[in-house]
C-alpha positions in Angstrom: -22.9 29.4 1.3 -23.3 29.4 -2.4 -21.5 32.7 -2.5 -18.6 31.2 -0.7 -18.4 28.3 -3.1 -18.2 30.6 -6.1 -15.7 32.7 -4.5 -13.6 29.5 -4.1 -14.4 28.2 -7.5 -13.3 31.1 -9.3 -9.6 30.5 -8.5 -9.7 27.0 -10.2 -11.8 27.6 -13.3 -10.7 25.9 -16.3 -9.2 27.8 -19.2 -12.4 27.5 -21.4 -14.2 29.7 -18.8 -11.6 32.1 -18.4 -10.2 33.0 -22.0 -8.8 36.4 -21.1 -6.7 35.1 -18.3 -3.1 34.1 -19.1 -2.3 30.2 -18.9 -0.1 28.8 -16.2 3.5 29.4 -16.8 4.9 25.9 -15.8 8.6 27.3 -16.5 8.5 28.8 -12.9 7.9 25.4 -11.5 10.6 23.8 -13.6 13.1 26.5 -12.8 12.2 26.0 -9.0 12.7 22.3 -9.2 16.0 22.8 -11.4 17.3 25.2 -8.6 16.2 22.9 -5.7 17.8 19.7 -7.0 21.3 21.6 -7.8 22.2 24.7 -6.0 19.4 24.3 -3.5 18.9 20.9 -2.0 22.0 19.8 -3.9 24.2 22.1 -2.1 22.4 21.3 1.1 23.1 17.7 0.7 26.9 18.1 0.2 27.0 20.6 3.2 25.1 18.4 5.4 27.3 15.3 4.8 30.5 17.2 5.1 29.4 19.0 8.5 27.4 16.2 9.9 30.3 13.4 9.4 33.0 15.9 10.2 34.7 15.6 6.8 37.2 18.2 5.8 36.1 21.2 4.2 37.9 24.1 2.3 37.4 27.6 3.0 34.8 27.7 0.3 32.1 26.0 2.5 30.8 29.5 4.1 30.4 31.0 0.8 28.5 27.9 -0.7 26.2 27.9 2.3 25.3 31.7 1.7 24.8 30.8 -1.9 22.6 27.8 -1.0 20.4 29.7 1.4 19.9 32.4 -1.3 19.1 29.9 -3.8 16.5 28.0 -1.8 14.8 31.2 -0.8 14.8 33.1 -4.4 14.8 29.8 -6.2 13.1 26.9 -4.7 10.6 28.7 -2.7 10.6 32.3 -4.6 10.1 31.0 -8.1 7.4 28.6 -7.1 5.4 31.2 -5.2 6.0 33.6 -8.3 4.7 31.2 -10.9 1.6 30.1 -8.8 0.7 33.9 -7.9 0.7 35.1 -11.4 -2.0 32.4 -12.4 -3.8 32.3 -8.9 -4.2 35.8 -7.9 -5.4 37.4 -11.1 -8.3 35.0 -11.0 -8.7 35.6 -7.4 -9.0 39.5 -8.3 -11.2 38.9 -11.3 -8.9 40.7 -13.8 -6.7 39.5 -16.4 -2.9 39.6 -15.8 -1.3 42.6 -17.3 1.6 42.4 -19.6 1.3 38.6 -20.1 4.8 38.6 -21.8 6.6 40.0 -18.8 6.5 36.5 -16.8 9.1 35.1 -19.4 11.4 38.1 -18.7 11.0 37.6 -15.0 11.8 34.1 -15.2 14.9 34.6 -17.5 16.3 37.2 -15.2 15.8 35.5 -11.9 17.0 32.0 -13.0 20.1 33.4 -14.6 20.9 35.6 -11.6 20.4 32.7 -9.2 22.5 30.4 -10.9 25.4 33.0 -11.6 25.5 33.8 -7.8 25.3 30.1 -6.7 28.1 29.3 -8.9 30.4 32.4 -8.9 30.3 32.9 -5.2 31.7 29.5 -3.8 34.2 29.6 -6.7 35.4 33.1 -5.6 36.3 31.7 -2.0 38.2 28.7 -3.8 41.1 31.1 -4.5 41.4 30.7 -8.1 43.8 32.8 -10.4 43.3 36.3 -10.9 42.0 36.4 -14.3 38.9 34.1 -13.4 38.5 35.9 -10.1 37.6 39.1 -11.9 35.3 37.3 -14.1 33.6 35.7 -11.0 33.4 39.0 -9.4 31.7 40.5 -12.3 29.3 37.4 -12.5 28.3 37.9 -8.7 27.6 41.7 -9.3 25.5 41.0 -12.5 23.7 38.2 -10.9 22.8 40.8 -7.9 21.5 43.4 -10.7 19.7 40.6 -12.8 17.7 39.2 -9.5 16.7 42.9 -8.4 15.3 43.6 -11.9 13.3 40.3 -12.0 11.9 41.0 -8.6 10.9 44.5 -9.2 9.3 43.5 -12.7 7.4 40.9 -10.8 6.3 43.4 -8.1 5.1 46.0 -10.9 3.3 43.1 -12.7 1.5 41.9 -9.4 0.6 45.4 -8.3 -0.8 46.9 -11.7 -2.7 43.7 -12.0 -4.3 43.7 -8.5 -5.0 47.5 -8.7 -7.3 47.0 -11.5 -9.6 44.5 -9.5 -13.0 45.1 -8.8 -13.6 46.6 -5.4 -16.4 44.0 -4.4 -14.2 41.2 -4.4 -14.3 39.9 -0.8 -12.0 36.8 -1.7 -9.4 39.3 -2.3 -10.1 41.8 0.4 -9.8 38.8 3.0 -6.1 38.3 2.1 -5.1 41.8 0.9 -3.1 42.7 3.9 -0.9 39.4 3.5 -0.3 40.2 -0.1 0.8 43.9 0.8 3.1 42.5 3.4 4.6 40.1 0.9 5.1 42.7 -1.9 6.8 44.9 0.8 9.1 41.8 1.9 10.0 41.0 -1.9 11.2 44.5 -2.6 13.1 44.8 0.7 14.8 41.5 0.5 16.0 42.0 -3.2 17.5 45.4 -2.3 19.3 44.0 0.8 20.6 41.0 -1.2 21.7 43.0 -4.0 23.5 45.6 -1.8 25.3 42.8 0.2 26.4 41.0 -3.2 27.6 44.4 -4.6 29.6 45.1 -1.3 31.2 41.5 -1.5 32.3 42.3 -5.3 33.8 45.6 -4.6 35.1 44.9 -1.2 37.1 41.9 -2.4 35.5 39.5 -0.1 33.4 36.4 -1.4 31.5 36.4 1.8 28.5 38.5 2.4 28.2 40.2 5.7 27.1 37.4 7.9 24.7 39.5 10.5 23.0 41.3 7.6 22.7 38.2 5.6 21.0 36.3 8.5 18.9 39.5 8.8 17.7 39.2 5.1 16.8 35.5 5.6 14.9 36.3 8.6 13.2 39.3 6.5 12.2 37.0 3.5 10.8 34.3 6.0 8.7 36.9 8.0 7.7 39.2 5.2 7.2 36.8 2.1 7.2 33.2 3.0 4.8 33.1 6.1 2.1 35.8 5.1 1.9 34.2 1.5 1.5 30.8 2.9 -1.3 32.2 5.2 -3.2 34.0 2.3 -3.1 30.8 0.1 -4.0 28.6 3.2 -7.1 31.0 3.9 -8.3 30.9 0.2 -7.7 27.2 -0.7 -7.7 25.0 2.3 -11.6 25.5 2.7 -11.9 23.9 -0.9 -8.9 21.5 -1.0 -9.4 20.0 2.7 -12.9 20.8 3.2 -12.2 23.0 5.9 -14.8 25.5 7.7 -15.6 28.8 6.0 -13.2 31.7 6.9 -15.9 33.8 8.8 -13.3 35.1 11.3 -11.5 38.4 10.8 -8.6 37.0 8.8 -7.4 40.7 7.9 -7.1 41.7 11.6 -4.8 38.6 11.9 -2.8 40.1 9.2 -2.6 43.6 10.8 -1.6 42.0 14.1 1.1 40.0 12.3 2.5 43.0 10.4 2.8 44.9 13.9 4.9 41.7 15.4 7.1 41.8 12.4 7.9 45.5 13.1 8.6 45.0 16.7 10.9 42.0 15.9 13.1 43.4 13.2 13.0 47.2 14.1 15.7 46.5 17.0 17.7 44.2 14.9 17.8 46.8 12.0 18.7 49.8 14.4 21.7 47.5 15.9 23.0 46.5 12.5 22.9 50.1 11.4 25.0 51.2 14.3 22.0 53.6 15.5 22.6 55.2 18.8 19.2 54.5 20.2 19.3 50.7 19.3 19.8 49.6 22.9 16.5 51.4 23.9 14.5 49.3 21.3 16.0 46.0 22.4 12.8 45.1 24.6 10.7 45.3 21.4 11.9 42.2 20.0 10.9 39.7 22.5 7.5 41.3 22.5 7.1 40.9 19.0 8.1 37.4 19.2 5.6 36.6 21.8 3.0 38.7 19.8 4.0 36.7 16.6 3.9 33.2 17.9 0.5 34.0 19.6 -1.2 35.2 16.5 0.3 32.3 14.2 -1.1 29.8 16.8 -4.4 31.4 16.8 -4.3 31.4 13.1 -3.8 27.9 13.1 -6.6 27.2 15.6 -9.0 29.3 13.7 -8.0 27.8 10.3 -8.8 24.4 11.9 -6.4 22.6 9.8 -5.1 20.2 12.6 -8.0 19.5 14.8 -11.1 19.5 12.5 -13.3 21.1 15.4 -16.0 22.4 13.1 -18.1 21.0 10.3 -16.8 21.8 6.7 -18.2 24.7 4.6 -20.2 22.1 2.6 -22.2 20.8 5.4 -25.4 22.4 4.4 -24.7 22.2 0.6 -23.9 18.7 -0.5 -26.1 15.8 0.3 -25.5 12.3 -0.3 -23.8 11.5 -3.7 -26.3 10.3 -6.5 -26.2 6.7 -7.8 -23.9 7.8 -10.5 -21.3 9.4 -8.4 -19.2 7.3 -5.8 -18.4 9.1 -2.8 -15.1 11.2 -2.3 -12.7 10.3 0.3 -14.0 10.7 4.0 -13.6 14.4 4.9 -12.1 15.5 1.5 -13.4 16.6 -1.8 -11.2 14.3 -3.8 -10.8 10.7 -4.8 -7.2 10.3 -4.2 -6.1 11.5 -7.8 -3.7 13.9 -6.2 -2.3 11.4 -3.6 -2.6 11.9 0.1 -1.2 15.3 -0.2 -3.1 16.4 3.0 -0.5 14.4 5.0 2.2 17.1 3.7 0.0 20.0 4.6 -0.8 18.8 8.1 2.7 18.0 8.8 3.8 21.5 7.6 1.3 23.1 10.0 2.4 21.0 12.8 5.9 22.2 12.2 4.5 25.8 12.1 2.6 25.3 15.4 6.0 24.1 16.8 7.9 27.1 15.4 5.2 29.6 17.0 5.3 27.8 20.3 9.0 28.0 20.3 9.2 31.7 19.2 6.5 32.5 21.9 8.2 30.7 24.6 11.7 32.2 23.7 10.3 35.7 23.6 8.5 35.1 27.0 11.8 33.9 28.7 14.0 36.8 27.4 11.2 39.3 28.8 11.4 37.5 32.1 15.4 37.8 31.9 15.8 34.0 31.8 18.0 32.0 29.6 16.4 30.5 26.5 17.3 26.9 25.8 16.6 27.1 22.0 19.4 27.6 19.2 18.6 30.6 17.2 18.8 28.6 14.1 16.4 26.3 15.3 13.5 28.6 14.5 14.7 29.3 11.0 15.1 25.8 10.1 11.6 25.0 11.7 10.0 27.7 9.4 12.1 26.7 6.0 12.9 22.9 6.3 9.9 22.0 8.3 6.9 24.3 7.4 7.3 26.0 3.8 9.0 23.0 2.3 6.5 20.6 3.5 3.8 22.9 2.5 5.1 23.3 -1.2 5.6 19.6 -1.5 1.9 19.1 -0.5 0.4 21.9 -2.5 2.3 21.3 -5.7 0.9 17.9 -6.5 -2.8 19.2 -5.5 -2.7 22.6 -7.3 -0.3 22.2 -10.2 -2.3 19.3 -12.2 -5.1 21.7 -12.1 -3.4 24.4 -13.4 -2.0 22.3 -16.4 -5.8 20.9 -17.0 -4.7 17.4 -16.0 -7.3 15.6 -13.7 -4.6 13.7 -11.5 -1.0 13.7 -10.5 1.0 11.2 -12.5 1.6 8.9 -9.5 -0.5 9.5 -6.5 1.2 6.8 -4.4 4.7 8.7 -4.7 3.0 11.6 -3.0 2.8 9.3 0.2 6.4 8.3 -0.1 7.3 12.2 -0.5 5.5 12.8 2.8 7.7 10.0 4.7 11.0 11.2 3.2 10.3 14.9 3.5 9.2 14.6 7.3 12.2 12.5 8.1 14.4 15.1 6.5 12.8 18.0 8.5 13.0 16.1 11.8 16.8 15.2 11.1 17.5 18.7 10.3 15.4 20.6 13.1 15.6 18.0 16.0 19.3 18.4 16.6 19.1 22.1 16.5 15.8 22.3 18.7 17.1 19.9 21.4 20.8 20.6 21.7 20.6 22.6 24.8 17.8 20.6 26.2 19.6 17.1 25.8 23.1 18.5 26.7 25.1 16.0 28.6 23.4 12.9 27.7 25.9 10.5 26.4 26.1 9.7 22.6 23.8 13.0 21.8 26.6 14.6 19.7 27.1 11.6 17.6 23.3 11.0 17.1 22.5 14.6 16.3 25.4 15.1 13.9 24.5 11.9 11.8 20.8 12.9 11.9 22.0 16.3 10.4 24.5 14.5 8.0 21.7 12.4 6.4 19.0 15.3 6.3 20.2 16.9 3.3 20.2 13.7 1.2 16.7 13.1 2.4 15.7 16.7 1.6 17.1 16.2 -1.9 15.4 13.0 -2.6 12.0 14.5 -1.4 12.4 17.3 -3.8 13.6 14.8 -6.7 10.2 12.8 -6.0 8.1 15.9 -6.6 10.0 16.8 -9.6 9.6 13.5 -11.2 5.8 13.4 -10.4 5.1 16.8 -11.5 7.2 16.4 -14.8 5.5 13.2 -15.6 2.1 15.0 -15.0 3.0 17.6 -17.3 4.1 15.4 -20.3 1.0 13.3 -20.2 -1.7 14.6 -22.4 -4.9 15.6 -20.5 -6.8 12.6 -21.9 -4.2 10.2 -20.3 -4.3 11.5 -17.0 -6.4 9.3 -14.8 -9.0 10.3 -12.2 -12.7 9.2 -11.5 
């Protein structure tokens, strides 16, 4: 048990004990929040209100929708993952970050590319005059190249750093398969996104190919977001939530998950590419959905994040607190200095369990030649608006203060408010899609659903703004001024 504690503790050592490690680059978090509040959740709020309340929209709205989705993936989610991983993974691997000046270039390339695309693509669809159109097209093309360069610099930095890790690092070996999947996903998504953007530039069309663009979103979700979240959950939840030690073969779960991804995406890729054998692969996709849904449900069950069936990993290690140490929160290792962040993590995994169950059922129905009642967008929003958004909103106030050498988040009570607002946003966004066919024909259903969808964007933006304010105030406070026991 002491060995497990040392493995977990090595990921959160203060800088004084890891002088060879690069400090946390808070710029990635700032950029992630900036993207979220403007072209990410900001665009989403505008689009949700216009769609939900059926207000007039110009021809630019589809381009704006695509730009919003890309900004959320690569900006809000992607930049946060990159910033945390470049600090967390070298410590997990026990090796300093190679080329410590490269993260600044990665950040500059990605932020510039994301904002260039988010502004130029909707304006291209607005029908401006020819000289401006040429500039906007060049901007869209340059953004694609800058994003690709930034992503591949990140992949290079991550790979060369992890390759130098000692072979006897069980903490890293446990999650290596998830990291390999994520690295492949970063590369595949960036190449596809750049290709689609360049096709739009040279094809005189502000819209990306809709089917390929949707495939790219699914690619990033399945290959980057979910395995990254699984890896961080395995390595941090036992420490942050005092869960049982991970004694089950997490790496095997990753291998099965990878097989499910291949089964799901290979038929879609063959169909989009116009392969003659595409129809013969069609049956593989529902099999992959059943497999992925099942392995995710089993992963959640073994992680024990929702039901707390087993005693925590500290059960044989920590006795009663001494007279000079007051007890921590019941079942948790902290005193509340990070707020009730665990509520967001629990809610995130409820949404992941829901998504896994829906995907499993959807695949099973297709295999038995039965009609599925689920909207195809429901699963995507459950993963993105439900699981990963709530997970980031919960992990950020717990992880980032420690990375900044602060003993607490600035406003612990604001974390609880963020939970209520973010959960309401997720429900308003997901429920209308998930229950569309099930509640079909009920009087007033459409009005209620559209209204809920309309306010979901505003609530999502508000939740992101709460997190941004809390983290900014935490960052600005001197370490001596941050509270804590």
